[in-house]
N, C-alpha and C positions, 0 to 999 in steps of 0.2 A: 160684586164690588168689595164686600166685606172680606171675602176670602183672599182677594188680591191685596187688600190693605194688610191683612194678617201676615200674608206671605212676605210683603215688603218689610214689615216690622221685624219678622223673624230673621230675614236676610241682613237687616241693619244690625240686629243684636249679635248675630254671628260675626259680622265684620268688626264690630266694636270689641268683641271678646276674642279676637283672633290671637294667634300665638305671640306676635310682637307686642301687643298690648298687655297680655298676661305676663310676659317676660319682663317688660318695662315696669309693670306694677309690682311684681315680686322683687325686682331689683331695687326699686325705690323703698320697699318695705325693709330690705336688708340695709340699705343706705341709711335710712333714718335710725334704725336700730343701732347700727355701729356708730353713727355720728353722735348720738346722745349717750352712748354707753359710758364713755369716760366721765361725763358730767355726773352720772348716777353713781359710779363706783370710785370716783376720785378720792373721797375721804377714806372708805374702808381699804382700798388698794394701797394707798400711800401710808396709811397707818400700819398695815401689815408689813410694809417694806421698812418700817422702823423710824418713820418721821414723827417729829413732835407736831402738836397742833399748829404752832406758828409756821413750821416748815411746810406743813400740808397746805396752808393757805398760799404761801409764796411760791413754792415749787409747783403746786397744782396749777396755779395761774400760768406759770412758764410752760408747763407741758401742754396746757390748753392752747396757748399761743403758738406752739409748734404745730399742733393739729390745724389751727386756723391758717398758718403760713402754708401748710401743705395744700389746703383747699384753694387758697389764692393762686398759688403757682400752678397747681393741677388744673384749675379752671381754664387757664389759657393753654396749657400743654395738651390736655385731652381735646379741647375744642379745635386747636390747630391740627392735631392728629386726625380728628374726625373729618375735617374738611379736605385733608390730603389723602388719607388712607381708608376712610369709610366709617360710618356710624357703628357698624357691626364690630369692627376691630376694637373700638373704644369699649364696647360692652364686655368684650372678652378681657382686654388688658386691665381695665379698671377694677373689675370684680376680683380677678385673680390677685392683684396687688393688695387690695384692702382685706381680702379674706385671709391671706397668709399672714399679713401683719397683725390681724386681730388674734389669730391662733397663737402666734408667738407672744403676743401681749399676755396671754394666759400663763406663760411659763416664766415671764421676766421677774428678776429679783434685784434689778439695778435701775435706779432712777434715770440715769443718763440714757440707758438703752430704752427704757420706757418712753422717754421723750422722743427719741428718734423713731421708734415704732409708731407713735401717734402721728408724727410727721408723714411717715410713709402711708399710714392708713388714710390720713387726710388727703394726700396726693392722689390715692386711688379713688377715694369716695367722691372726689371732685368731678369725676367723669360720668358718674352713674346717671343722675337725673337729667342733665342737659342732653346727653346722647340719647337717652330713652325718649324724651319728649320730642327731640328732633326727628328721630326715626318714625315714631307713630304719626307725627304731623305730616311727614312726607308719604307715608304708606296709606293712611286712612283717607277716604273721600272727604272733600272739603266740607260737606254738610254734616259730617260725623265727628270732626276733630274735637269739638267741645265735649262730646260724650266720652271719647277716648281719654281726654285729660281728667275727667271726673273719675273714671275707673282707676287710672294710675294713682291719682292723689289719694283717693279714699282707701285703697288697699295699702299704698305706700306708707302713709302717715300712721297707720295702725302699728307700724314697726316701733314707734315711740312707746305705745302702750305695752307692746310685747317686751321691750327692753326693761320697763319698770317691773313687770311681773317676773321676768327671768332672774333679775337680781334679787327680788324678794323671795323667790322660791329656791334659789341656788346660792352660790357664792360668786364673787367677782371674776375669778379665774374661769369658772364654768360658763359664766355669761359670755366671756370672750370666745370660748370654744364654740358655743352655740352660734354666735354671730358668724364666725369664720366658717363653720360647718355648713350653715345655710347658704353662704355665698358659693362654696364649692359645689354644692348640689345644684344650685341655680346655674352655675357655669355649664354644667352638662346639658341643661335644657336649652341653652342658647345655641347649641350646634345646629339646630334646625331653623334658626331665624335667618331669613334672607336679608340681603342688603337692600337699602332704599333704592327704588327704581330711579328716582330723581337724581340721586348721587351718581349712579352708574351712567345715566344719560349725560350728566354734566361732564363726567370723565371722558366718555366717548366723543363728546363734542369738543374735547380738549380745553374746556373752561378751567382755568387755573384758580386755585384758592387764593383769595385776596390776602395779602400780607396783613397779619393781625394788627400791626401798628397803624394801618391806614384808617382803622376805626377812630383813632385819636388825632389823626392829622387831617382828615377830611371833615369839614364842619358839619355837613349834612348827615354823615354817618355817625358822628359823635353825638349829635342832638338826638337821633333815633336811639342810640345806645343808652344815653343818660335817661331818656324818658322810660325806657324799659326797666331800668334800675329804680327810678324814682317812684313809679306806681307801686312798687313792692316794699318801700321803706317801712310802712306801718306793720308789716308782717313780722319782721324781726325786731321791731320796737316792742311789740307785745311779747314775743317769745323771749327775747334777750334781756329785757328790763322789767316789764310789768309782771310777767309770770315767774321769771328766774328769781326775782327779789320780792316775790309775793309775801313772804314773811315780814319784810320790812314795811311794805305798804299796809299790811294788816295791823301792825303795831302802831303805825302813824294814824290809822283810822280808829284805833281803839277797839278793834275786834277782839273779844275775849277768847281764851283758849290758846292752845299751842298750834299755831298755823305753820305748817311745813311748806317750804318753797317747792319741794318735790310734788306735793299734792296739787299746788297751784298749776305747775307745769303739766301734770297728768290731766287735770280737767280741761286745760287749754287744748291739749292735743286730742282729747276726745271730741271737743268741739270742732277742731280743724278737720278731722276725718269726715264728719257729716257736712261741714261747710264746703269743703273742696268738692264733694260729690254734688252738692246743691248748686255751686257756682257754675259748673260746666253745663248743667241742665238749664240753668237760668240764662246763660249766654245763648244757648240753642233756641230757647223759647223767645227771647228778645231779638234774636238774630243780630246780636251786637256784643262784641267783647267789651267795648268801652262802657256801655250802659251797665253791664253786669258788674264790672269792676267798680264803677262809681257807686252802685248800690251797696256793695260790700264795704267800700271805703267809708261811706256815711254810717253804716251799721257799726263799723269799728269805732268811729269817732264817738258815736252815741255811747258805746260801751265804755270807752275811756273816760268820758265825762261822768258816767255813773260810778265808775270805780273810784275816781279821785274826789268827786264832789256830791255823790249821791247819798251820803250819810249811811253807808253800809255799816252794820253793827252786829253782824252774826256770821259765823263761819259758813253756814248754808248759803246765805246771800252772796258772800264773797266768792265761793266756789261756783255758784250759778253765774256770777258775772264773768268769771274766767272761762266758763263754758261758752258763754255768749261771745266773748272776745275771740276765742278760738274758732267758733263757727264763722264769725265775721271776717277773720283774716284767712278763711279757707278759700282763697283764690290763688294759691301758690302755683299749682299746676296750670291754672288759667293764665296767669301773667307770663309764665314761661312759654305756653303755647302761643300767646300773643307775640312774645319776643321772637319765636321761631318764624312766625308769619311776617315779621317786619323786614326780614333780610333774605337775600337770594341764596340759592343752594350752595354756592361756593364760599359763603361766609356764615351760613346758618348755624353750624355746629359750634364754631368758635364763639359766636355771640351768645347763643343760648346757654352753653356750658359755663362760660365765664360770668355772665350775668347772674346765673343761679348761685355761684359761689361768692361773687362780689356782694350780693345782697346779704348772704349769710354773714359775711365779714363786716358789714356795716356796724355791727356791735363793737368793733374795735374803735370806732369813732364815737358812737352814741353813748356807750357805757362809760368811758372816761369823762365825758362831759357831765353825765348824770352824777358820777362819783364826785366830781369837782364842785358841782353846785349844791350837793346834798348837805354839807356841813353848815352852810350859811342860810340856805333857802328851805331846808327840810325835804323829806322824801317826796311828799305830794307835789310841792311846787317845782322841785327839780324834775320830777317825772312829767309834769305838765309842760314845762318849758321845752324839753327835748321833744315831746309829742307834738307841740305846735309846729315846730320846724319840720318834722317829718311829714305831717299831714299837709302842710302848705306845699311842700315840694312834690308830694304825691299827686295832689289835685292839679297843680300846674303842669306836671308831666302828662297827666291824662287829658288835659284840656284840648290840645291840638294834635293829639296822637292819631295816627291813621287808623281807621276802622278796618280790621282784617278779617271779620267774619266772612266765610265763603271765598276768601282770596285764593287765587290760583298760585301755587308755590313753584310752578315750573318756570323759574327764571333765575338768572345769575347776576351778581353784582359786577359792575364794570370797574 
């Protein structure tokens, strides 16, 4: 009996570590690396292009918004493409687009060209994670999907750490070359990845992809879609506000020393890597996506309370708190796996890919509100107010969400 159990465990491990999972993991690694790279090199790159400090702030924000616009548009573009032409084609097209855009970024000497290249890079990056999660959700056996999500997330989010060290050890142009080069190498590995059997089956049965706008015109589909976005709101609340403006929160708390926002983001991502691996295993152990996400949500809420009202008075405690927050929001791949499980094969890629990027772009709403409240309410109260709204929406979204652990994905939307 022991030998049979060991054999089963070995077989399951080989399935989880199959080529599609490895390729999706490395793709997410490059995705996160390239997505965060502009945030890291924004100041040195624009300074080298001859901009003043005031111009760096204003023009840097505009370039970042161009990248975010690419993510928003690309989320729907690649999702629709994936439901019509296949998940595999998205993995090829998206990585080729953002890899070439990042390489050219390393040569740019013009601000306008820089902004357009970040838009193209964002457009390409939008397809990576959603298509990868959709593919492995359809390829892996239903009892192993949570483990697959853990592998993808933990390997992928390490790309953020790699980006920080790439910039620290080289210069901003070389960091762009590294990101683009990694993407082109990964492109070669993808030639051996097979298309999803469920997608091919849907095509053979002549099941047509549902028009993307039906998500927003059909009440039942819209509610499912908004719930998938809602449960993830705290993730980019932590990344986009609490960590990105960690230096401001540290000052408001009276933490001594020179606290760098980049260090807060780094510790957050270190936590995310371990948390995303943990959340997938937790969902397998609990046999429930909803329970696992609820536990992670409550852990995140506890971390936010400690950050804002826990009397943090040292850099060590502050960075530890960001590590905890990162670990707690480490259900990014899990919520996307849940999203993929909520919809049929002929709409799955559109929903998963667009939700992934819409959640990233929620900072376009939460950040202006935070900045608006900050002058009158202060950093801590402004952060708490935005956080209350995000957590209420997340818990309400999870409340009546369908449990999808072990769900058979071989069906189509009508």
